[in-house]
A tleap script that builds the chain and sets N, CA, C and O, in Angstrom:
source leaprc.protein.ff14SB
mol = sequence {
  NMET GLN GLN LEU GLU PHE ASP GLN PRO GLY
  MET ALA ALA LEU LEU ALA ALA LEU ASP ASP
  SER THR LEU ASP SER LEU GLY PHE GLY VAL
  ILE GLY PHE ASP ALA ASP GLY LYS VAL GLN
  ARG TYR ASN ARG PHE GLU SER GLN ALA ALA
  GLY LEU GLY VAL GLU ARG VAL LEU GLN GLN
  ASP LEU PHE LEU VAL VAL ALA PRO CYS MET
  ASN ASN PHE LEU VAL ALA GLN ARG PHE ILE
  GLU ALA ARG ASP ALA GLY VAL ALA LEU ASP
  GLU THR ILE PRO TYR VAL LEU THR LEU ARG
  MET ARG PRO THR LYS VAL ARG LEU ARG LEU
  LEU SER ALA PRO GLN ASP ALA LEU ALA TYR
  VAL LEU VAL GLN ARG CLEU
}
set mol.1.N position { -13.207 18.079 -0.728 }
set mol.1.CA position { -12.514 17.266 0.268 }
set mol.1.C position { -11.083 17.771 0.432 }
set mol.1.O position { -10.406 18.070 -0.552 }
set mol.2.N position { -10.634 17.862 1.670 }
set mol.2.CA position { -9.267 18.308 1.932 }
set mol.2.C position { -8.266 17.257 1.475 }
set mol.2.O position { -8.593 16.076 1.356 }
set mol.3.N position { -7.040 17.704 1.222 }
set mol.3.CA position { -5.980 16.786 0.818 }
set mol.3.C position { -5.639 15.865 1.992 }
set mol.3.O position { -5.408 16.332 3.108 }
set mol.4.N position { -5.610 14.567 1.734 }
set mol.4.CA position { -5.265 13.612 2.778 }
set mol.4.C position { -3.758 13.616 3.002 }
set mol.4.O position { -2.977 13.757 2.061 }
set mol.5.N position { -3.367 13.461 4.245 }
set mol.5.CA position { -1.963 13.388 4.616 }
set mol.5.C position { -1.607 11.944 4.942 }
set mol.5.O position { -2.465 11.170 5.368 }
set mol.6.N position { -0.358 11.585 4.745 }
set mol.6.CA position { 0.128 10.224 4.972 }
set mol.6.C position { -0.235 9.702 6.360 }
set mol.6.O position { -0.614 8.540 6.503 }
set mol.7.N position { -0.123 10.549 7.381 }
set mol.7.CA position { -0.351 10.138 8.773 }
set mol.7.C position { -1.784 10.342 9.256 }
set mol.7.O position { -2.057 10.202 10.448 }
set mol.8.N position { -2.691 10.666 8.359 }
set mol.8.CA position { -4.069 10.976 8.734 }
set mol.8.C position { -4.734 9.817 9.483 }
set mol.8.O position { -4.659 8.671 9.040 }
set mol.9.N position { -5.384 10.110 10.617 }
set mol.9.CA position { -6.121 9.066 11.335 }
set mol.9.C position { -7.280 8.536 10.483 }
set mol.9.O position { -7.845 9.260 9.663 }
set mol.10.N position { -7.619 7.277 10.691 }
set mol.10.CA position { -8.746 6.679 9.984 }
set mol.10.C position { -8.531 6.512 8.492 }
set mol.10.O position { -9.491 6.488 7.721 }
set mol.11.N position { -7.287 6.396 8.086 }
set mol.11.CA position { -6.947 6.413 6.661 }
set mol.11.C position { -7.574 5.275 5.863 }
set mol.11.O position { -7.995 5.501 4.728 }
set mol.12.N position { -7.652 4.072 6.402 }
set mol.12.CA position { -8.185 2.948 5.630 }
set mol.12.C position { -9.609 3.239 5.163 }
set mol.12.O position { -9.935 3.003 4.000 }
set mol.13.N position { -10.447 3.742 6.041 }
set mol.13.CA position { -11.830 4.059 5.676 }
set mol.13.C position { -11.871 5.204 4.671 }
set mol.13.O position { -12.691 5.192 3.753 }
set mol.14.N position { -11.001 6.185 4.832 }
set mol.14.CA position { -10.959 7.312 3.898 }
set mol.14.C position { -10.559 6.845 2.502 }
set mol.14.O position { -11.155 7.263 1.509 }
set mol.15.N position { -9.550 5.981 2.425 }
set mol.15.CA position { -9.100 5.484 1.119 }
set mol.15.C position { -10.189 4.676 0.432 }
set mol.15.O position { -10.371 4.788 -0.780 }
set mol.16.N position { -10.912 3.868 1.189 }
set mol.16.CA position { -11.967 3.032 0.616 }
set mol.16.C position { -13.052 3.888 -0.036 }
set mol.16.O position { -13.706 3.451 -0.983 }
set mol.17.N position { -13.242 5.100 0.471 }
set mol.17.CA position { -14.293 5.979 -0.044 }
set mol.17.C position { -13.837 6.828 -1.232 }
set mol.17.O position { -14.667 7.476 -1.871 }
set mol.18.N position { -12.549 6.841 -1.540 }
set mol.18.CA position { -12.033 7.694 -2.617 }
set mol.18.C position { -12.242 7.069 -3.986 }
set mol.18.O position { -12.091 5.860 -4.161 }
set mol.19.N position { -12.593 7.911 -4.957 }
set mol.19.CA position { -12.617 7.430 -6.336 }
set mol.19.C position { -11.185 7.427 -6.866 }
set mol.19.O position { -10.285 7.982 -6.238 }
set mol.20.N position { -10.980 6.805 -8.017 }
set mol.20.CA position { -9.623 6.656 -8.552 }
set mol.20.C position { -8.966 7.993 -8.861 }
set mol.20.O position { -7.758 8.140 -8.674 }
set mol.21.N position { -9.728 8.960 -9.325 }
set mol.21.CA position { -9.173 10.278 -9.651 }
set mol.21.C position { -8.609 10.956 -8.401 }
set mol.21.O position { -7.519 11.526 -8.437 }
set mol.22.N position { -9.346 10.891 -7.313 }
set mol.22.CA position { -8.873 11.489 -6.058 }
set mol.22.C position { -7.680 10.704 -5.522 }
set mol.22.O position { -6.731 11.293 -5.004 }
set mol.23.N position { -7.722 9.398 -5.642 }
set mol.23.CA position { -6.587 8.563 -5.214 }
set mol.23.C position { -5.328 8.970 -5.983 }
set mol.23.O position { -4.237 9.029 -5.415 }
set mol.24.N position { -5.488 9.250 -7.276 }
set mol.24.CA position { -4.359 9.666 -8.104 }
set mol.24.C position { -3.812 11.034 -7.732 }
set mol.24.O position { -2.673 11.349 -8.075 }
set mol.25.N position { -4.590 11.851 -7.043 }
set mol.25.CA position { -4.147 13.199 -6.682 }
set mol.25.C position { -3.325 13.230 -5.391 }
set mol.25.O position { -2.770 14.271 -5.039 }
set mol.26.N position { -3.242 12.103 -4.687 }
set mol.26.CA position { -2.510 12.073 -3.420 }
set mol.26.C position { -1.008 12.208 -3.644 }
set mol.26.O position { -0.482 11.794 -4.677 }
set mol.27.N position { -0.329 12.790 -2.667 }
set mol.27.CA position { 1.105 13.036 -2.758 }
set mol.27.C position { 1.967 11.934 -2.167 }
set mol.27.O position { 3.096 12.185 -1.743 }
set mol.28.N position { 1.445 10.719 -2.137 }
set mol.28.CA position { 2.188 9.549 -1.668 }
set mol.28.C position { 1.612 8.331 -2.372 }
set mol.28.O position { 0.507 8.377 -2.913 }
set mol.29.N position { 2.375 7.237 -2.360 }
set mol.29.CA position { 1.946 6.027 -3.036 }
set mol.29.C position { 0.870 5.286 -2.269 }
set mol.29.O position { 0.886 5.235 -1.040 }
set mol.30.N position { -0.071 4.709 -3.015 }
set mol.30.CA position { -1.148 3.911 -2.433 }
set mol.30.C position { -1.270 2.618 -3.229 }
set mol.30.O position { -1.458 2.637 -4.446 }
set mol.31.N position { -1.160 1.499 -2.526 }
set mol.31.CA position { -1.356 0.190 -3.130 }
set mol.31.C position { -2.420 -0.526 -2.305 }
set mol.31.O position { -2.214 -0.804 -1.123 }
set mol.32.N position { -3.549 -0.821 -2.925 }
set mol.32.CA position { -4.628 -1.543 -2.263 }
set mol.32.C position { -4.690 -2.959 -2.802 }
set mol.32.O position { -4.681 -3.160 -4.016 }
set mol.33.N position { -4.752 -3.938 -1.920 }
set mol.33.CA position { -4.764 -5.330 -2.363 }
set mol.33.C position { -5.802 -6.127 -1.592 }
set mol.33.O position { -6.137 -5.806 -0.452 }
set mol.34.N position { -6.311 -7.187 -2.247 }
set mol.34.CA position { -7.372 -7.989 -1.657 }
set mol.34.C position { -6.801 -9.122 -0.796 }
set mol.34.O position { -5.588 -9.236 -0.617 }
set mol.35.N position { -7.695 -9.945 -0.277 }
set mol.35.CA position { -7.293 -11.027 0.635 }
set mol.35.C position { -6.390 -12.052 -0.033 }
set mol.35.O position { -5.658 -12.766 0.652 }
set mol.36.N position { -6.430 -12.137 -1.357 }
set mol.36.CA position { -5.555 -13.048 -2.102 }
set mol.36.C position { -4.213 -12.416 -2.451 }
set mol.36.O position { -3.376 -13.046 -3.098 }
set mol.37.N position { -4.006 -11.169 -2.024 }
set mol.37.CA position { -2.751 -10.482 -2.305 }
set mol.37.C position { -2.704 -9.811 -3.668 }
set mol.37.O position { -1.653 -9.312 -4.070 }
set mol.38.N position { -3.830 -9.789 -4.392 }
set mol.38.CA position { -3.873 -9.194 -5.730 }
set mol.38.C position { -4.124 -7.691 -5.634 }
set mol.38.O position { -5.032 -7.246 -4.932 }
set mol.39.N position { -3.315 -6.921 -6.341 }
set mol.39.CA position { -3.443 -5.461 -6.332 }
set mol.39.C position { -4.732 -5.056 -7.046 }
set mol.39.O position { -4.973 -5.441 -8.190 }
set mol.40.N position { -5.555 -4.272 -6.348 }
set mol.40.CA position { -6.822 -3.785 -6.890 }
set mol.40.C position { -6.817 -2.278 -7.111 }
set mol.40.O position { -7.576 -1.758 -7.929 }
set mol.41.N position { -5.950 -1.580 -6.370 }
set mol.41.CA position { -5.842 -0.113 -6.516 }
set mol.41.C position { -4.358 0.246 -6.490 }
set mol.41.O position { -3.584 -0.280 -5.690 }
set mol.42.N position { -3.990 1.153 -7.384 }
set mol.42.CA position { -2.587 1.550 -7.512 }
set mol.42.C position { -2.596 2.974 -8.053 }
set mol.42.O position { -2.982 3.200 -9.200 }
set mol.43.N position { -2.176 3.929 -7.240 }
set mol.43.CA position { -2.342 5.313 -7.673 }
set mol.43.C position { -1.191 5.818 -8.541 }
set mol.43.O position { -0.125 5.209 -8.625 }
set mol.44.N position { -1.451 6.948 -9.174 }
set mol.44.CA position { -0.508 7.547 -10.128 }
set mol.44.C position { 0.836 7.861 -9.473 }
set mol.44.O position { 1.886 7.631 -10.073 }
set mol.45.N position { 0.809 8.387 -8.239 }
set mol.45.CA position { 2.058 8.737 -7.560 }
set mol.45.C position { 2.970 7.515 -7.461 }
set mol.45.O position { 4.154 7.590 -7.787 }
set mol.46.N position { 2.417 6.403 -7.014 }
set mol.46.CA position { 3.233 5.192 -6.858 }
set mol.46.C position { 3.667 4.651 -8.213 }
set mol.46.O position { 4.797 4.184 -8.360 }
set mol.47.N position { 2.796 4.707 -9.188 }
set mol.47.CA position { 3.131 4.236 -10.525 }
set mol.47.C position { 4.336 4.986 -11.079 }
set mol.47.O position { 5.268 4.375 -11.601 }
set mol.48.N position { 4.316 6.305 -10.964 }
set mol.48.CA position { 5.424 7.119 -11.482 }
set mol.48.C position { 6.694 6.930 -10.662 }
set mol.48.O position { 7.782 6.836 -11.230 }
set mol.49.N position { 6.577 6.872 -9.342 }
set mol.49.CA position { 7.753 6.728 -8.480 }
set mol.49.C position { 8.421 5.368 -8.670 }
set mol.49.O position { 9.648 5.269 -8.649 }
set mol.50.N position { 7.616 4.324 -8.854 }
set mol.50.CA position { 8.160 2.964 -8.992 }
set mol.50.C position { 8.487 2.621 -10.445 }
set mol.50.O position { 9.195 1.650 -10.711 }
set mol.51.N position { 7.978 3.407 -11.372 }
set mol.51.CA position { 8.215 3.118 -12.788 }
set mol.51.C position { 7.435 1.915 -13.288 }
set mol.51.O position { 7.866 1.233 -14.218 }
set mol.52.N position { 6.290 1.652 -12.673 }
set mol.52.CA position { 5.442 0.526 -13.064 }
set mol.52.C position { 4.071 1.043 -13.462 }
set mol.52.O position { 3.393 1.690 -12.663 }
set mol.53.N position { 3.662 0.764 -14.680 }
set mol.53.CA position { 2.357 1.199 -15.140 }
set mol.53.C position { 1.232 0.511 -14.384 }
set mol.53.O position { 1.350 -0.645 -13.978 }
set mol.54.N position { 0.153 1.235 -14.207 }
set mol.54.CA position { -1.004 0.706 -13.487 }
set mol.54.C position { -1.486 -0.590 -14.120 }
set mol.54.O position { -1.770 -1.560 -13.416 }
set mol.55.N position { -1.578 -0.610 -15.457 }
set mol.55.CA position { -2.085 -1.808 -16.145 }
set mol.55.C position { -1.184 -3.022 -15.923 }
set mol.55.O position { -1.646 -4.161 -15.986 }
set mol.56.N position { 0.088 -2.778 -15.664 }
set mol.56.CA position { 1.040 -3.868 -15.413 }
set mol.56.C position { 0.908 -4.431 -13.992 }
set mol.56.O position { 1.278 -5.576 -13.734 }
set mol.57.N position { 0.384 -3.625 -13.088 }
set mol.57.CA position { 0.340 -3.973 -11.669 }
set mol.57.C position { -1.006 -4.552 -11.232 }
set mol.57.O position { -1.049 -5.491 -10.438 }
set mol.58.N position { -2.096 -3.998 -11.744 }
set mol.58.CA position { -3.416 -4.450 -11.305 }
set mol.58.C position { -3.601 -5.942 -11.549 }
set mol.58.O position { -3.214 -6.474 -12.589 }
set mol.59.N position { -4.195 -6.593 -10.577 }
set mol.59.CA position { -4.477 -8.036 -10.574 }
set mol.59.C position { -3.223 -8.914 -10.403 }
set mol.59.O position { -3.302 -10.139 -10.499 }
set mol.60.N position { -2.078 -8.284 -10.153 }
set mol.60.CA position { -0.852 -9.043 -9.882 }
set mol.60.C position { -0.683 -9.200 -8.372 }
set mol.60.O position { -1.170 -8.373 -7.601 }
set mol.61.N position { 0.000 -10.249 -7.955 }
set mol.61.CA position { 0.251 -10.484 -6.537 }
set mol.61.C position { 1.258 -9.456 -6.021 }
set mol.61.O position { 2.373 -9.354 -6.534 }
set mol.62.N position { 0.857 -8.707 -5.014 }
set mol.62.CA position { 1.708 -7.641 -4.481 }
set mol.62.C position { 3.048 -8.159 -3.993 }
set mol.62.O position { 4.092 -7.604 -4.338 }
set mol.63.N position { 3.029 -9.213 -3.197 }
set mol.63.CA position { 4.250 -9.653 -2.542 }
set mol.63.C position { 5.090 -10.628 -3.362 }
set mol.63.O position { 6.263 -10.838 -3.056 }
set mol.64.N position { 4.507 -11.223 -4.394 }
set mol.64.CA position { 5.267 -12.163 -5.223 }
set mol.64.C position { 5.713 -11.563 -6.556 }
set mol.64.O position { 6.771 -11.924 -7.069 }
set mol.65.N position { 4.915 -10.647 -7.124 }
set mol.65.CA position { 5.202 -10.108 -8.452 }
set mol.65.C position { 5.571 -8.628 -8.413 }
set mol.65.O position { 6.604 -8.232 -8.953 }
set mol.66.N position { 4.735 -7.812 -7.778 }
set mol.66.CA position { 4.906 -6.355 -7.826 }
set mol.66.C position { 6.031 -5.876 -6.915 }
set mol.66.O position { 6.883 -5.099 -7.346 }
set mol.67.N position { 6.046 -6.322 -5.679 }
set mol.67.CA position { 7.024 -5.831 -4.700 }
set mol.67.C position { 7.556 -6.980 -3.848 }
set mol.67.O position { 7.308 -7.015 -2.643 }
set mol.68.N position { 8.281 -7.921 -4.453 }
set mol.68.CA position { 8.806 -9.026 -3.644 }
set mol.68.C position { 9.762 -8.556 -2.552 }
set mol.68.O position { 10.029 -9.300 -1.608 }
set mol.69.N position { 10.281 -7.334 -2.663 }
set mol.69.CA position { 11.148 -6.809 -1.607 }
set mol.69.C position { 10.366 -6.556 -0.311 }
set mol.69.O position { 10.968 -6.311 0.735 }
set mol.70.N position { 9.030 -6.613 -0.375 }
set mol.70.CA position { 8.197 -6.464 0.823 }
set mol.70.C position { 7.691 -7.809 1.339 }
set mol.70.O position { 6.942 -7.856 2.316 }
set mol.71.N position { 8.089 -8.890 0.697 }
set mol.71.CA position { 7.625 -10.220 1.094 }
set mol.71.C position { 8.519 -10.754 2.211 }
set mol.71.O position { 9.343 -11.645 2.001 }
set mol.72.N position { 8.334 -10.186 3.404 }
set mol.72.CA position { 9.175 -10.534 4.541 }
set mol.72.C position { 8.414 -10.309 5.846 }
set mol.72.O position { 7.240 -9.941 5.836 }
set mol.73.N position { 9.087 -10.530 6.951 }
set mol.73.CA position { 8.435 -10.411 8.257 }
set mol.73.C position { 8.099 -8.967 8.607 }
set mol.73.O position { 7.218 -8.732 9.434 }
set mol.74.N position { 8.772 -7.998 8.001 }
set mol.74.CA position { 8.506 -6.592 8.309 }
set mol.74.C position { 7.210 -6.097 7.692 }
set mol.74.O position { 6.540 -5.239 8.268 }
set mol.75.N position { 6.844 -6.629 6.520 }
set mol.75.CA position { 5.669 -6.120 5.814 }
set mol.75.C position { 4.618 -7.216 5.636 }
set mol.75.O position { 3.600 -7.209 6.327 }
set mol.76.N position { 4.849 -8.146 4.730 }
set mol.76.CA position { 3.836 -9.159 4.410 }
set mol.76.C position { 3.389 -9.926 5.647 }
set mol.76.O position { 2.195 -10.162 5.830 }
set mol.77.N position { 4.320 -10.310 6.487 }
set mol.77.CA position { 3.980 -11.098 7.672 }
set mol.77.C position { 3.069 -10.336 8.631 }
set mol.77.O position { 2.233 -10.941 9.302 }
set mol.78.N position { 3.224 -9.021 8.702 }
set mol.78.CA position { 2.357 -8.223 9.582 }
set mol.78.C position { 0.901 -8.294 9.119 }
set mol.78.O position { -0.016 -8.373 9.936 }
set mol.79.N position { 0.700 -8.264 7.804 }
set mol.79.CA position { -0.665 -8.393 7.284 }
set mol.79.C position { -1.241 -9.774 7.610 }
set mol.79.O position { -2.397 -9.890 8.017 }
set mol.80.N position { -0.440 -10.803 7.433 }
set mol.80.CA position { -0.889 -12.170 7.722 }
set mol.80.C position { -1.257 -12.318 9.193 }
set mol.80.O position { -2.305 -12.876 9.520 }
set mol.81.N position { -0.405 -11.823 10.074 }
set mol.81.CA position { -0.664 -11.947 11.510 }
set mol.81.C position { -1.918 -11.194 11.931 }
set mol.81.O position { -2.700 -11.698 12.738 }
set mol.82.N position { -2.122 -9.982 11.389 }
set mol.82.CA position { -3.321 -9.209 11.725 }
set mol.82.C position { -4.573 -9.928 11.228 }
set mol.82.O position { -5.572 -10.010 11.943 }
set mol.83.N position { -4.517 -10.447 10.008 }
set mol.83.CA position { -5.668 -11.169 9.446 }
set mol.83.C position { -5.979 -12.413 10.282 }
set mol.83.O position { -7.134 -12.664 10.628 }
set mol.84.N position { -4.941 -13.187 10.602 }
set mol.84.CA position { -5.145 -14.412 11.372 }
set mol.84.C position { -5.693 -14.136 12.772 }
set mol.84.O position { -6.459 -14.933 13.313 }
set mol.85.N position { -5.298 -13.007 13.351 }
set mol.85.CA position { -5.768 -12.642 14.691 }
set mol.85.C position { -7.112 -11.909 14.654 }
set mol.85.O position { -7.737 -11.699 15.694 }
set mol.86.N position { -7.551 -11.522 13.457 }
set mol.86.CA position { -8.807 -10.804 13.328 }
set mol.86.C position { -8.761 -9.407 13.899 }
set mol.86.O position { -9.763 -8.912 14.416 }
set mol.87.N position { -7.595 -8.756 13.811 }
set mol.87.CA position { -7.429 -7.410 14.363 }
set mol.87.C position { -7.028 -6.423 13.265 }
set mol.87.O position { -6.518 -6.807 12.213 }
set mol.88.N position { -7.270 -5.164 13.539 }
set mol.88.CA position { -6.881 -4.108 12.612 }
set mol.88.C position { -5.371 -3.885 12.678 }
set mol.88.O position { -4.733 -4.113 13.706 }
set mol.89.N position { -4.826 -3.437 11.564 }
set mol.89.CA position { -3.403 -3.114 11.469 }
set mol.89.C position { -3.280 -1.673 10.987 }
set mol.89.O position { -3.875 -1.303 9.976 }
set mol.90.N position { -2.518 -0.869 11.699 }
set mol.90.CA position { -2.175 0.489 11.272 }
set mol.90.C position { -0.812 0.791 11.869 }
set mol.90.O position { -0.704 1.326 12.972 }
set mol.91.N position { 0.225 0.441 11.124 }
set mol.91.CA position { 1.602 0.644 11.585 }
set mol.91.C position { 2.392 1.385 10.521 }
set mol.91.O position { 2.212 1.158 9.324 }
set mol.92.N position { 3.258 2.263 10.965 }
set mol.92.CA position { 4.162 2.974 10.068 }
set mol.92.C position { 5.580 2.548 10.416 }
set mol.92.O position { 5.988 2.587 11.576 }
set mol.93.N position { 6.326 2.141 9.390 }
set mol.93.CA position { 7.686 1.660 9.609 }
set mol.93.C position { 8.651 2.313 8.622 }
set mol.93.O position { 8.279 2.602 7.484 }
set mol.94.N position { 9.893 2.545 9.060 }
set mol.94.CA position { 10.920 2.976 8.102 }
set mol.94.C position { 11.309 1.767 7.254 }
set mol.94.O position { 11.333 0.640 7.749 }
set mol.95.N position { 11.611 2.000 5.988 }
set mol.95.CA position { 11.893 0.887 5.094 }
set mol.95.C position { 12.793 1.358 3.965 }
set mol.95.O position { 12.898 2.556 3.701 }
set mol.96.N position { 13.439 0.410 3.303 }
set mol.96.CA position { 14.236 0.716 2.123 }
set mol.96.C position { 13.745 -0.175 0.986 }
set mol.96.O position { 13.856 -1.399 1.052 }
set mol.97.N position { 13.203 0.447 -0.050 }
set mol.97.CA position { 12.776 -0.289 -1.238 }
set mol.97.C position { 13.997 -0.591 -2.090 }
set mol.97.O position { 14.862 0.264 -2.274 }
set mol.98.N position { 14.064 -1.818 -2.612 }
set mol.98.CA position { 15.273 -2.206 -3.352 }
set mol.98.C position { 15.002 -2.821 -4.713 }
set mol.98.O position { 15.947 -3.071 -5.461 }
set mol.99.N position { 13.769 -3.069 -5.056 }
set mol.99.CA position { 13.475 -3.751 -6.309 }
set mol.99.C position { 13.390 -2.762 -7.466 }
set mol.99.O position { 12.748 -1.719 -7.347 }
set mol.100.N position { 14.033 -3.085 -8.584 }
set mol.100.CA position { 13.960 -2.306 -9.826 }
set mol.100.C position { 14.437 -0.866 -9.696 }
set mol.100.O position { 14.164 -0.050 -10.576 }
set mol.101.N position { 15.136 -0.539 -8.631 }
set mol.101.CA position { 15.582 0.835 -8.438 }
set mol.101.C position { 16.744 0.833 -7.465 }
set mol.101.O position { 17.012 -0.160 -6.789 }
set mol.102.N position { 17.421 1.955 -7.409 }
set mol.102.CA position { 18.455 2.053 -6.384 }
set mol.102.C position { 17.756 2.074 -5.027 }
set mol.102.O position { 16.595 2.475 -4.943 }
set mol.103.N position { 18.440 1.648 -3.963 }
set mol.103.CA position { 17.791 1.647 -2.647 }
set mol.103.C position { 17.175 3.013 -2.342 }
set mol.103.O position { 17.828 4.050 -2.457 }
set mol.104.N position { 15.916 2.983 -1.956 }
set mol.104.CA position { 15.159 4.213 -1.723 }
set mol.104.C position { 14.559 4.172 -0.333 }
set mol.104.O position { 13.780 3.275 -0.012 }
set mol.105.N position { 14.924 5.154 0.501 }
set mol.105.CA position { 14.371 5.233 1.851 }
set mol.105.C position { 12.937 5.737 1.795 }
set mol.105.O position { 12.632 6.730 1.134 }
set mol.106.N position { 12.071 5.033 2.501 }
set mol.106.CA position { 10.656 5.388 2.542 }
set mol.106.C position { 10.110 5.149 3.944 }
set mol.106.O position { 10.771 4.563 4.801 }
set mol.107.N position { 8.899 5.614 4.147 }
set mol.107.CA position { 8.094 5.172 5.278 }
set mol.107.C position { 6.931 4.416 4.675 }
set mol.107.O position { 6.310 4.882 3.719 }
set mol.108.N position { 6.633 3.254 5.225 }
set mol.108.CA position { 5.483 2.466 4.799 }
set mol.108.C position { 4.427 2.521 5.892 }
set mol.108.O position { 4.735 2.370 7.075 }
set mol.109.N position { 3.205 2.734 5.495 }
set mol.109.CA position { 2.094 2.642 6.436 }
set mol.109.C position { 1.272 1.433 6.020 }
set mol.109.O position { 0.769 1.370 4.899 }
set mol.110.N position { 1.141 0.486 6.917 }
set mol.110.CA position { 0.451 -0.772 6.664 }
set mol.110.C position { -0.940 -0.691 7.282 }
set mol.110.O position { -1.082 -0.482 8.487 }
set mol.111.N position { -1.964 -0.856 6.448 }
set mol.111.CA position { -3.339 -0.684 6.896 }
set mol.111.C position { -4.199 -1.872 6.514 }
set mol.111.O position { -4.221 -2.281 5.352 }
set mol.112.N position { -4.900 -2.422 7.474 }
set mol.112.CA position { -5.902 -3.449 7.186 }
set mol.112.C position { -6.867 -3.517 8.357 }
set mol.112.O position { -6.547 -3.123 9.479 }
set mol.113.N position { -8.047 -4.022 8.068 }
set mol.113.CA position { -9.052 -4.254 9.104 }
set mol.113.C position { -9.864 -5.463 8.681 }
set mol.113.O position { -10.105 -5.664 7.491 }
set mol.114.N position { -10.290 -6.278 9.651 }
set mol.114.CA position { -11.000 -7.512 9.315 }
set mol.114.C position { -12.232 -7.292 8.437 }
set mol.114.O position { -12.549 -8.135 7.599 }
set mol.115.N position { -12.927 -6.171 8.619 }
set mol.115.CA position { -14.158 -5.930 7.877 }
set mol.115.C position { -13.933 -5.318 6.495 }
set mol.115.O position { -14.881 -5.220 5.716 }
set mol.116.N position { -12.713 -4.907 6.170 }
set mol.116.CA position { -12.442 -4.217 4.904 }
set mol.116.C position { -12.074 -5.188 3.789 }
set mol.116.O position { -11.366 -6.169 4.016 }
set mol.117.N position { -12.561 -4.907 2.586 }
set mol.117.CA position { -12.271 -5.745 1.422 }
set mol.117.C position { -10.810 -5.626 0.994 }
set mol.117.O position { -10.230 -6.585 0.485 }
set mol.118.N position { -10.212 -4.440 1.200 }
set mol.118.CA position { -8.828 -4.222 0.783 }
set mol.118.C position { -7.948 -3.825 1.958 }
set mol.118.O position { -8.389 -3.156 2.892 }
set mol.119.N position { -6.710 -4.249 1.888 }
set mol.119.CA position { -5.661 -3.765 2.786 }
set mol.119.C position { -4.818 -2.802 1.955 }
set mol.119.O position { -4.871 -2.832 0.725 }
set mol.120.N position { -4.050 -1.959 2.612 }
set mol.120.CA position { -3.267 -0.956 1.893 }
set mol.120.C position { -1.835 -0.886 2.399 }
set mol.120.O position { -1.555 -1.077 3.582 }
set mol.121.N position { -0.943 -0.607 1.464 }
set mol.121.CA position { 0.413 -0.187 1.772 }
set mol.121.C position { 0.527 1.225 1.229 }
set mol.121.O position { 0.354 1.450 0.031 }
set mol.122.N position { 0.821 2.184 2.113 }
set mol.122.CA position { 1.081 3.552 1.686 }
set mol.122.C position { 2.583 3.739 1.672 }
set mol.122.O position { 3.286 3.237 2.550 }
set mol.123.N position { 3.080 4.464 0.672 }
set mol.123.CA position { 4.520 4.641 0.507 }
set mol.123.C position { 4.840 6.125 0.462 }
set mol.123.O position { 4.401 6.840 -0.439 }
set mol.124.N position { 5.613 6.581 1.448 }
set mol.124.CA position { 6.051 7.969 1.486 }
set mol.124.C position { 7.558 7.996 1.279 }
set mol.124.O position { 8.324 7.531 2.123 }
set mol.125.N position { 7.969 8.547 0.146 }
set mol.125.CA position { 9.397 8.653 -0.130 }
set mol.125.C position { 10.014 9.754 0.713 }
set mol.125.O position { 9.412 10.811 0.906 }
set mol.126.N position { 11.219 9.505 1.216 }
set mol.126.CA position { 11.888 10.482 2.086 }
set mol.126.C position { 12.947 11.256 1.329 }
set mol.126.O position { 13.609 12.120 1.904 }
savepdb mol mol.pdb
quit
C-alpha cells in the first residue's frame, strides 16, 4: 500500500481499513474517536508529538480529557453539527494547539460520516 498523504481524498474510509501498525507508520497524527467522544485509535506519530502515551489516551474523552483545547466551535462543534445533520464532514482548518505544550501551529483535518463507527482528527504539524 502506498503511503497515505494528509490531504488524500477518501481518507476516512482508508483509515478505517488500516491496521494499527500501518496507522503508526503515517507521517501525521491520527486520532479516531467514537460517537461518545472516546478515543479508540491513536497513532505513534501523534503520541510522540503530543507527549501522550497511547495507553494514557485510549478510552479517554477526546474533547474533555485528551485535547480540551479542541473543545470549541472550530473543532468539536463541527463534529456535533455534522452528526446532528446526518452529513459527512471533511474539513481542513489552520489551528494552534495549546495544551501541555508551547503553542504549535498545525492543520487539522476533521473527518466523519454518518455510517462510520469512528470520526477522526488528523494533525499535521507545520
